[in-house]
N, C-alpha and C positions, 0 to 999 in steps of 0.2 A: 504528187505533192502540190499543195495549194500555193498559189501566189499570195504574197502578203503585202498589203497596202497599209502603211503607217500614217494614220490621220490624227494621231494624238497631238494636242496643242492647238488644234484648229477649232474655231467656233462654227456652228451651223450657220449657213448651209454648206460650208466648204467640204466637210467630209462626204456629204452626199454627192457633191459635184465631182469630187475625186473618184468616187465609185462609179458614177455615171460615165466618166471619161474612160475608166478602165474597162467597163463592160462594153462600151461602144467600140473601143480600139481592139480589144483582144477576145471578147466573148468567153471569158474563162469558165470552165466547167465548175471549178471550185475557187473561191476567193476568200481569204481571211482578211478582215479589216480590223485594225487596232484603233480604238478611240478611247477618250477619257471622259466622256459625258453620256449619261443615260439618254438624253434627248437625241444624240447622234445615233445611238442604237435604234431608237424608235423610228427615226427618219430614214435611216438606211434600210431597215426592215420593210417599211412601206414601199420604198422605191424598188428594192430587190424582188419583193413578192409580185409587184406589178409587172416585172420582167420575167416572171416564171421561175424564180429561184425559191428554193426552200431555205429558210433562215433559222439559225440557232445562234445563241450567244452564251458566253460564260464570263464571269468576273475573274480578272487576274490582278489581284491587289487593287489598286485604285483605278485600273483600266478595264476595258472590256474587249473581248475578241468576238467579233461578229463573223460567222461563217456562212457563206452563200454557196449552195450546191444546186446544180441543175438536176 
């Protein structure tokens, strides 16, 4: 089961910083990140891919679920 990080309501770069801290602290194999801005999806994707994660996302109403997998 994936860890879930709720970064909705935060403007960039805060969602990326939250993901950076989670990856540094726990090195999750799978992480779901909830965000409410397309730019956050793009920035999290760039960061996660630079750390070796495969990234996918899907729209969930007005929000996005970004999934990082090792």
